[in-house]
C-alpha positions in Angstrom: 251.8 -1.3 -43.0 254.4 -0.6 -45.5 257.4 0.4 -43.0 259.2 -2.3 -41.1 257.8 -0.8 -38.3 254.3 -0.9 -39.9 254.6 -4.6 -41.0 255.7 -5.5 -37.2 252.8 -3.9 -35.9 250.6 -5.8 -38.3 252.2 -9.3 -37.2 252.1 -8.5 -33.4 248.0 -7.6 -34.1 248.2 -10.9 -36.0 249.7 -12.9 -33.2 246.8 -11.8 -30.7 243.9 -14.0 -29.6 241.9 -11.8 -30.8 242.7 -11.9 -34.3 242.0 -15.7 -34.5 238.4 -14.9 -33.8 238.0 -11.8 -35.8 235.7 -13.6 -38.1 233.4 -15.1 -35.5 233.3 -11.8 -33.7 232.4 -9.4 -36.9 230.0 -12.2 -37.8 228.3 -12.2 -34.4 228.1 -8.6 -34.0 226.3 -8.2 -37.5 224.3 -10.6 -36.6 223.3 -9.5 -33.4 222.4 -6.3 -31.3 223.9 -7.2 -28.3 227.3 -9.6 -28.1 228.8 -10.8 -24.7 232.8 -11.1 -24.9 234.6 -12.5 -22.2 238.4 -12.3 -23.0 241.2 -13.1 -20.5 244.4 -10.8 -20.2 246.5 -10.0 -22.8 244.2 -11.6 -25.4 243.5 -8.2 -27.1 239.6 -7.6 -27.0 240.3 -3.7 -25.8 242.4 -2.7 -28.6 241.6 -4.9 -31.1 237.6 -5.3 -31.2 237.0 -2.2 -32.3 239.3 -1.4 -34.5 238.0 -4.8 -36.5 234.5 -3.4 -36.7 236.2 0.3 -37.9 238.0 -1.7 -40.8 235.5 -3.7 -41.5 232.7 -0.7 -41.6 235.8 1.3 -44.1 236.4 -2.0 -46.3 232.5 -2.3 -46.5 232.1 1.0 -48.0 230.3 2.4 -44.7 233.0 4.1 -42.8 231.8 7.5 -43.4 228.7 6.2 -41.4 230.2 4.5 -38.5 231.1 6.3 -35.3 232.4 4.0 -32.7 232.4 4.6 -28.7 234.3 2.5 -26.2 233.5 3.5 -22.5 237.1 2.8 -19.9 236.0 3.1 -16.5 239.1 4.8 -16.0 240.7 8.8 -17.7 243.8 6.6 -17.6 242.4 3.7 -19.3 240.7 5.7 -21.6 243.6 7.8 -22.7 246.1 4.7 -22.8 244.2 2.9 -24.7 243.6 5.2 -27.3 246.9 6.2 -27.8 248.0 2.4 -28.4 245.5 1.9 -30.7 246.4 5.2 -32.7 249.9 4.1 -32.5 249.1 0.2 -33.9 247.2 2.3 -36.7 249.9 4.5 -37.4 248.2 7.6 -36.8 248.8 10.7 -34.2 245.8 10.5 -31.7 242.7 12.9 -33.0 242.4 11.5 -36.3 240.4 7.7 -37.0 240.7 7.3 -33.0 240.2 10.2 -30.0 239.8 10.0 -26.5 237.7 12.0 -24.0 237.7 12.0 -20.1 236.5 14.9 -18.3 238.1 18.5 -18.8 240.3 16.7 -21.4 240.4 15.4 -25.0 241.8 14.9 -28.1 240.1 13.9 -31.3 239.1 15.4 -35.2 236.2 15.7 -37.7 237.3 12.8 -39.2 237.3 10.8 -36.0 235.7 7.3 -36.0 236.4 5.7 -33.0 236.4 7.3 -29.8 237.4 6.0 -26.1 235.6 7.8 -23.3 234.9 7.1 -19.7 232.0 5.8 -18.6 230.5 9.1 -17.1 231.2 11.4 -20.6 229.0 8.6 -22.5 226.2 9.1 -19.6 226.8 13.0 -20.0 226.0 12.6 -23.8 223.1 10.6 -23.1 221.5 13.2 -20.7 221.6 15.6 -24.0 220.9 13.0 -26.5 218.7 10.0 -25.4 218.9 8.4 -28.8 222.6 8.6 -29.4 222.0 9.7 -32.8 225.1 9.3 -35.3 226.2 6.6 -33.3 226.6 3.0 -34.6 228.4 0.6 -32.3 228.9 1.3 -28.3 231.7 -1.4 -26.7 231.2 -1.4 -22.6 234.8 -2.4 -21.7 235.6 -4.0 -18.2 231.6 -4.6 -16.9 232.5 -7.3 -14.6 233.8 -4.3 -12.3 230.2 -3.7 -11.5 231.0 0.5 -11.1 228.2 2.1 -10.5 228.1 4.3 -14.2 228.5 1.0 -15.7 225.5 0.0 -14.1 223.1 2.9 -14.8 224.9 3.1 -18.7 223.5 -0.6 -18.8 220.0 0.4 -17.4 219.8 3.2 -20.0 221.2 1.3 -23.3 219.3 -1.8 -22.6 215.9 1.0 -22.6 218.1 2.3 -26.4 218.3 -0.7 -28.1 214.3 -0.7 -28.7 214.1 2.9 -30.2 218.0 2.1 -31.7 216.9 -0.9 -33.4 220.6 -0.2 -35.9 222.8 0.1 -32.8 225.5 -2.6 -32.0 225.9 -3.3 -28.2 229.0 -4.7 -27.3 229.8 -5.5 -23.7 233.4 -6.9 -22.7 234.3 -8.7 -19.2 238.3 -9.7 -18.5 236.4 -12.8 -16.6 234.2 -15.7 -17.1 230.7 -14.3 -16.0 229.5 -13.0 -19.4 225.9 -15.1 -19.0 225.3 -12.7 -16.1 225.4 -9.8 -18.2 223.9 -12.4 -21.5 220.4 -13.3 -19.6 220.0 -9.4 -18.5 219.8 -8.6 -22.3 217.5 -11.3 -23.0 219.5 -13.8 -23.6 222.6 -12.2 -26.2 225.4 -14.8 -27.1 228.6 -15.4 -25.3 231.9 -15.3 -27.2 234.7 -16.1 -25.4 238.4 -15.1 -26.5 241.5 -17.0 -24.2 244.2 -14.8 -22.9 247.6 -15.0 -23.9 250.2 -14.3 -20.9 253.5 -16.5 -20.2 252.8 -18.3 -17.1 252.5 -16.8 -13.7 253.6 -18.6 -10.5 251.6 -17.5 -7.4 253.2 -17.2 -4.0 251.2 -17.0 -1.6 252.0 -15.4 2.6 253.5 -18.8 3.7 255.2 -19.3 0.6 256.8 -16.1 0.8 258.3 -16.4 4.3 259.0 -19.9 3.8 261.0 -18.5 0.2 262.7 -15.1 2.0 263.1 -16.7 6.1 261.2 -13.0 6.9 260.2 -13.4 10.1 256.5 -11.7 11.0 256.3 -10.5 14.7 253.7 -8.8 16.6 255.5 -5.5 16.5 257.1 -5.2 12.4 253.7 -5.5 10.7 252.3 -1.7 12.5 252.5 0.2 8.8 254.5 3.6 9.8 252.3 6.1 8.3 254.1 9.1 9.5 254.4 11.5 12.6 251.6 13.6 10.5 249.7 10.9 11.1 250.2 8.8 14.6 246.9 8.1 14.8 246.4 5.8 11.8 249.3 3.9 12.8 247.6 3.8 16.5 244.7 2.9 15.3 245.9 -0.8 13.8 246.2 -2.1 17.7 242.4 -1.2 18.5 240.0 -4.6 17.4 237.7 -3.9 15.0 234.6 -2.6 16.0 232.6 -3.6 13.3 233.0 -7.3 11.4 231.5 -7.9 7.3 231.0 -11.2 6.4 234.3 -11.4 4.7 236.1 -9.9 7.5 234.6 -13.0 9.7 235.5 -15.6 6.9 238.8 -14.9 6.7 239.3 -15.0 10.2 237.5 -17.8 10.2 240.0 -19.6 7.7 242.5 -18.6 9.8 241.6 -21.0 12.8 241.1 -24.1 10.8 244.3 -23.8 9.1 247.5 -25.4 10.5 249.8 -25.1 7.7 251.8 -28.2 9.6 253.6 -28.8 5.9 255.6 -25.6 6.9 259.2 -24.8 8.6 258.6 -23.5 12.3 259.7 -20.0 12.1 256.7 -19.8 9.2 254.5 -21.7 11.7 255.2 -18.8 14.4 255.1 -16.3 12.0 251.6 -16.9 10.6 250.5 -17.1 14.3 251.6 -13.6 14.3 250.3 -12.3 10.7 247.8 -9.2 11.4 244.6 -8.9 8.6 244.1 -5.7 9.7 247.9 -4.0 8.3 248.7 -3.4 5.1 252.2 -5.1 5.6 254.8 -2.0 4.7 258.0 -4.0 6.5 256.6 -7.4 4.6 256.6 -5.5 1.5 260.2 -4.8 1.8 261.4 -7.5 2.7 260.3 -8.7 -0.8 261.1 -6.0 -2.6 264.9 -6.2 -1.3 264.3 -10.3 -2.3 263.3 -9.5 -5.6 266.1 -6.6 -6.0 268.9 -9.5 -5.0 267.9 -12.2 -5.9 265.5 -12.1 -9.0 265.8 -11.6 -12.7 265.7 -8.3 -14.1 261.9 -6.8 -14.5 259.8 -4.3 -13.0 257.4 -4.9 -10.1 254.0 -3.8 -9.8 252.9 -3.4 -6.5 249.1 -3.2 -5.6 248.3 -1.1 -2.3 244.6 0.2 -1.2 245.0 4.5 -1.2 246.9 6.9 -1.4 247.7 7.5 2.6 249.5 3.9 1.7 251.8 4.8 -1.0 252.9 8.0 -0.6 253.5 6.6 3.6 255.2 3.5 2.1 257.2 5.5 -1.0 258.6 7.7 1.8 260.0 4.4 3.8 261.4 2.8 1.0 263.2 5.7 -0.2 265.0 5.8 3.2 266.3 2.5 2.8 269.6 1.8 1.3 268.5 -0.8 -1.9 265.2 0.4 -2.8 266.3 4.2 -2.2 269.1 4.5 -4.3 268.0 6.2 -8.3 270.9 4.3 -9.6 269.1 1.2 -8.5 265.7 1.1 -8.7 263.2 4.0 -9.7 259.9 4.0 -7.3 257.1 5.5 -9.3 253.3 5.7 -8.2 249.5 5.6 -9.5 246.7 7.0 -8.0 243.6 8.5 -9.8 244.3 11.9 -8.0 247.6 12.4 -9.5 248.1 14.4 -12.4 247.9 12.9 -15.9 251.2 13.8 -17.0 252.5 11.8 -14.1 250.4 8.7 -14.2 251.8 8.0 -17.7 255.5 7.9 -15.9 254.5 4.5 -15.6 254.5 3.4 -18.8 257.8 4.5 -20.0 260.9 1.8 -19.2 263.4 2.4 -16.8 267.0 3.3 -17.5 270.2 0.4 -17.9 269.9 -1.6 -14.9 267.6 0.0 -12.7 264.5 -1.4 -11.7 261.4 0.0 -12.1 258.6 -0.3 -9.1 255.1 1.0 -9.6 253.1 1.6 -5.8 249.6 1.7 -7.7 245.9 1.2 -6.4 243.3 -1.1 -8.2 243.4 1.2 -11.1 245.9 -0.7 -12.8 244.0 -4.1 -12.3 242.5 -3.8 -16.0 243.2 -1.8 -19.1 246.4 -0.6 -18.8 249.0 -2.2 -19.7 252.6 -1.8 -18.5 254.4 -4.3 -20.6 257.7 -4.5 -18.4 255.7 -5.9 -15.4 257.3 -8.9 -14.6 257.0 -9.2 -10.5 253.5 -8.4 -8.9 252.6 -7.9 -5.2 249.2 -8.3 -3.9 248.3 -6.5 -0.9 244.6 -7.9 -1.0 242.9 -5.2 -0.6 241.3 -2.3 -2.2 239.4 0.8 -0.7 235.8 0.3 -0.9 232.8 3.1 -0.1 230.7 0.9 2.0 227.0 2.3 2.9 224.9 1.2 6.2 221.5 2.0 4.7 219.5 2.1 8.6 221.8 4.5 9.4 222.3 6.3 6.2 226.4 6.7 7.0 228.7 6.1 3.6 232.4 5.6 4.5 235.5 4.6 2.2 237.5 1.9 3.9 239.9 -0.9 2.8 238.3 -4.3 1.9 239.5 -7.5 1.0 239.3 -8.3 -2.7 237.7 -11.2 -4.6 238.8 -14.2 -6.1 238.3 -12.1 -9.7 240.1 -9.2 -8.7 243.0 -11.2 -7.2 243.3 -13.1 -10.9 243.5 -9.8 -12.5 246.4 -9.0 -10.3 248.1 -11.9 -10.9 247.6 -11.8 -14.6 249.7 -8.5 -15.0 252.8 -10.1 -14.4 252.6 -12.5 -17.3 252.8 -10.1 -20.3 255.8 -10.4 -21.7 257.5 -13.3 -19.8 256.7 -15.5 -17.5 256.1 -13.9 -14.1 256.1 -14.0 -10.4 253.1 -13.1 -7.8 253.6 -12.4 -4.5 250.2 -12.2 -2.3 251.0 -10.8 0.4 247.6 -13.3 2.3 247.8 -17.4 2.8 245.8 -19.4 0.2 243.0 -20.2 2.9 242.4 -16.5 2.7 241.7 -16.2 -0.9 240.2 -19.4 -0.7 237.6 -17.4 1.6 237.6 -14.4 -0.4 234.0 -14.1 -2.7 234.0 -15.3 -6.0 233.4 -11.2 -7.3 233.1 -7.9 -5.5 230.1 -6.7 -4.6 228.6 -4.0 -7.0 228.8 -0.5 -6.5 225.5 0.2 -6.5 224.7 -2.1 -3.8 226.9 -0.8 -1.5 227.1 3.5 -1.8 225.0 6.1 -1.4 223.0 6.6 -4.7 222.5 10.3 -4.1 224.5 12.0 -7.5 223.0 8.5 -9.4 219.4 9.7 -8.7 220.1 13.2 -9.8 221.6 11.9 -12.8 218.9 9.6 -13.4 215.9 12.5 -13.0 218.5 14.5 -15.7 216.9 11.8 -17.9 212.9 12.9 -17.2 212.4 9.8 -15.5 209.0 9.9 -13.3 210.4 7.4 -10.9 213.9 6.6 -9.1 212.9 3.5 -8.0 210.8 2.1 -11.1 214.4 2.9 -12.9 216.3 1.4 -10.4 214.8 -1.7 -10.7 215.1 -2.2 -13.7 218.8 -2.9 -12.5 221.4 -5.8 -13.4 220.7 -6.3 -9.3 218.6 -3.4 -7.7 219.5 -1.9 -4.7 217.3 -2.0 -1.7 214.4 0.4 -1.3 215.5 2.0 2.0 219.0 3.1 -0.1 216.7 4.7 -2.9 214.3 5.9 -0.3 217.0 7.8 1.3 218.9 9.2 -1.7 215.7 11.0 -2.8 214.7 12.3 1.1 218.4 13.7 0.9 217.9 15.6 -2.4 214.5 16.6 -1.1 216.3 18.3 1.8 218.7 20.3 0.5 216.4 21.3 -2.6 217.2 19.7 -5.2 213.8 17.2 -5.7 210.5 18.7 -5.4 208.0 16.7 -3.6 206.8 14.9 -6.5 210.2 14.0 -7.0 210.9 16.7 -9.8 214.1 18.2 -10.6 214.2 21.6 -9.4 216.2 24.6 -10.6 219.0 23.7 -8.0 218.4 20.1 -8.8 219.2 21.0 -13.1 222.7 22.6 -11.9 223.7 20.6 -9.7 223.0 17.4 -12.2 225.6 19.3 -14.1 227.9 18.8 -12.0 230.4 15.8 -11.4 230.6 16.2 -7.8 228.8 14.9 -4.8 225.7 16.6 -4.5 226.8 18.9 -1.0 229.7 20.4 -2.6 228.2 21.1 -6.0 225.5 22.9 -4.0 228.4 24.7 -2.5 230.1 25.7 -5.7 226.6 26.9 -7.4 225.5 28.8 -3.8 229.6 30.4 -4.0 229.2 31.2 -7.6 225.6 32.7 -7.4 227.0 35.0 -3.8 229.9 36.0 -5.7 232.5 34.7 -3.9 233.6 31.6 -5.6 237.5 31.7 -5.0 236.9 31.2 -0.9 234.8 27.9 -2.2 236.3 26.6 -4.8 239.1 26.3 -2.1 237.3 24.4 0.4 235.1 22.2 -2.0 238.3 21.4 -3.2 240.1 20.8 0.2 236.8 18.5 1.1 237.3 16.8 -2.1 241.5 16.0 -1.4 242.8 15.4 2.2 244.0 17.8 5.0 246.9 20.0 4.3 247.6 20.5 7.5 250.0 18.2 9.1 250.2 17.0 12.6 253.6 15.7 13.7 253.3 14.0 17.5 256.1 15.4 18.6 255.1 18.3 17.4 251.7 18.8 17.8 251.8 22.4 20.3 253.4 23.7 17.5 251.6 22.4 14.4 248.0 23.2 16.5 249.1 27.1 17.0 250.2 27.7 13.4 246.8 26.5 12.0 245.2 28.7 14.9 246.7 31.5 13.4 245.3 31.2 10.4 242.0 31.0 12.3 241.9 34.4 12.9 239.8 33.8 16.2 236.7 33.0 13.5 237.3 28.6 15.1 236.8 27.7 11.0 238.6 25.1 9.8 237.1 26.1 6.8 238.2 29.5 6.2 241.7 28.3 8.0 242.1 26.1 5.0 241.3 29.6 2.9 244.3 31.8 4.2 246.6 29.0 4.5 245.9 28.3 0.1 245.9 32.2 -0.3 249.2 32.3 1.7 250.4 29.5 0.0 249.9 31.1 -3.9 251.3 34.3 -2.9 254.3 32.5 -1.6 254.7 30.1 -4.3 254.4 33.8 -6.7 257.5 34.5 -4.5 259.5 31.2 -4.9 259.2 30.5 -1.3 256.6 27.8 -1.4 259.0 24.8 0.6 259.7 27.6 3.0 255.8 28.4 3.3 254.7 24.9 4.0 257.5 23.6 6.3 257.4 26.9 8.6 253.6 26.8 8.6 253.3 22.9 8.9 251.5 22.5 5.9 251.6 19.6 3.0 252.8 21.5 -0.3 252.1 18.2 -2.1 248.3 18.7 -0.6 247.9 21.8 -1.5 248.8 21.4 -5.2 246.1 18.7 -5.6 244.0 21.4 -4.4 245.2 23.4 -7.0 244.4 21.1 -9.3 241.0 20.4 -8.5 240.3 24.3 -8.0 240.9 25.0 -11.7 238.6 21.7 -12.6 235.7 22.9 -10.7 236.3 26.0 -12.4 236.3 24.8 -16.2 232.9 23.2 -14.7 231.4 26.4 -13.6 232.1 28.2 -16.2 230.9 25.1 -18.6 227.3 25.4 -17.0 227.3 29.0 -17.3 227.3 29.9 -13.6 230.4 32.2 -13.7 232.0 34.6 -16.2 235.6 34.8 -17.4 235.4 38.0 -15.0 237.0 37.1 -11.5 236.5 40.2 -10.1 232.7 39.9 -10.7 232.6 36.4 -9.4 234.4 37.4 -6.7 232.7 41.1 -5.7 231.6 39.4 -2.3 234.6 37.5 -1.6 235.7 39.8 1.3 232.2 39.4 3.0 233.6 36.4 5.9 230.0 36.0 7.0 228.7 35.1 3.8 230.9 32.9 2.7 230.9 30.9 5.9 226.7 30.9 5.3 227.3 29.8 1.8 229.6 26.8 3.3 227.6 25.9 6.3 224.3 25.8 3.1 226.5 23.6 1.5 227.3 21.4 4.3 223.7 20.7 5.4 222.2 18.2 5.9 225.3 17.1 7.7 226.6 19.9 10.2 226.9 17.9 13.4 225.2 14.3 14.6 223.7 13.1 17.7 223.5 9.9 18.9 221.0 8.7 21.3 222.2 6.5 23.5 219.1 5.0 26.1 221.1 3.6 28.7 222.3 7.1 30.0 220.7 9.7 32.0 221.6 12.2 29.2 220.8 10.3 26.1 222.0 12.8 23.2 225.8 13.3 22.3 227.5 15.2 19.6 230.0 13.1 17.6 233.4 14.2 18.9 235.5 16.6 16.7 239.2 15.4 15.0 242.2 16.4 17.2 243.6 18.6 14.3 240.6 20.5 14.6 241.0 24.5 15.5 238.0 23.7 17.2 239.1 20.3 19.1 
């Protein structure tokens, strides 16, 4: 506080809306075991409230007994917020403030405020059900309704009756606090107004009118490159199934005439394809911003890695947007290394415009201070689950109004901003107010394992206490699956396998494969297979060189017709080539993605650390791999992990021969 920088930081903290509510917030926390705080973007709730509590406890002489845990839904959020708070306190990370995420963390003996992911706190609760020594728990971004967050709320609600001294502070960025308040027996709510500059919203009709861009049936197709032609062509196919929001969007479009707009705009809107992201439209709007708008960074919300990488490749080929002297292109995705993710916070060089392509992980908690323009595609990848057929799938889905407002709010942090929504206003009006909770739309296999680790008698009974319980069929499907793979016995008790699986933060099927690989001393190839199944397929399939690419992949299969073994050999060959400095040539020659192989390499290391922590493998690589040469054994381990789900049978009663196997992808060596 005595230095000029410290005095400036104190002034900044005092300027935040949260500071004006400081005494009221501290009094409410002292009087109530649970409090719900809603705060708009920029109010300072995430960085300031935990500090208020820590400073208050220190001033009152209770600092030594104060131990605050603040959860964030994502790794990057936990790390970025911890770094910001330690900077505000004039400290290095690991002093009074630290963070802990999976396989990474900085904390010291004097750390009294720990930022972590929800999963880290859940892991602690498995071994320390009373959270001994913890005085305050902040659960941030509860409005996102992730699986871990809803699970955490059930466990914490049960814990409160045993720990009357524990204080629970729930924080939401949206005004749905009453839902959480009623769940905790009418807990008091406090709203903190936001501190953002005005952000002007432009919907698709406004964007077309403003830029003069003309949409046609052909220029809306998103180009995913030669190796993913099938994904490009799939946009031309009609949807097989429509969910409720898709139907509402189509109805809204049919009932809108856009009569106040010009004929060129109306013609474009008549051609608009809601199933496409709109790479060419994004490119056109970015050009408009770079040529005609004021200085400031741009944040573009995309759905996933394929969209980000394909759009980035397209923009790099553009004469303006691909010029590194004028535009700095960055990406932000959950699968990226932490060091790469952190680049988005750095300022661009003078006279260079920063453009960040990100998923919905940039919606909340993390703040990129120089963002002035936001582009919102209106979609996010969601795992949806059909409980009747017991099948999950990850698909782009329309976001909620709350998410759309969150994205818009990213543009007004440092100066008045602009948000370009790449969909019409009538489509926004058709959005649901909030996203459907993850607990209601995803398979519950991993969650049920975690629940049994808490020594709960009935999984169904435990989940019935959720804020919005999942349907009984979904719970029953998960329990039956866990029994089938041997992680639960007939009485729903954890088996030895189940206990180990509950320690591994991966899908139970992949976890079982890792455990079997450790037990049968063939862990190296199994690490590669599990990492490959968790990442993307490294084998490229350019449409104009399909036969050559297929031949290259077949060489790796070595006549045993196994995609998994082909992946193992391709990875091992790449590692050898990397050691010799010829990794790039190896990938080019064998139609492999170096980026994907690097991601697989990173995942292998993570899984290896986890297995060592669980005591399943030791530090001697030779012992762990004494049987890795036995390919029959390796394939058996792969098969045991993939079961059930090695093949699927479709029954069609209309035909004489009712049984049909699902077809394989044409990139498989068995096709």
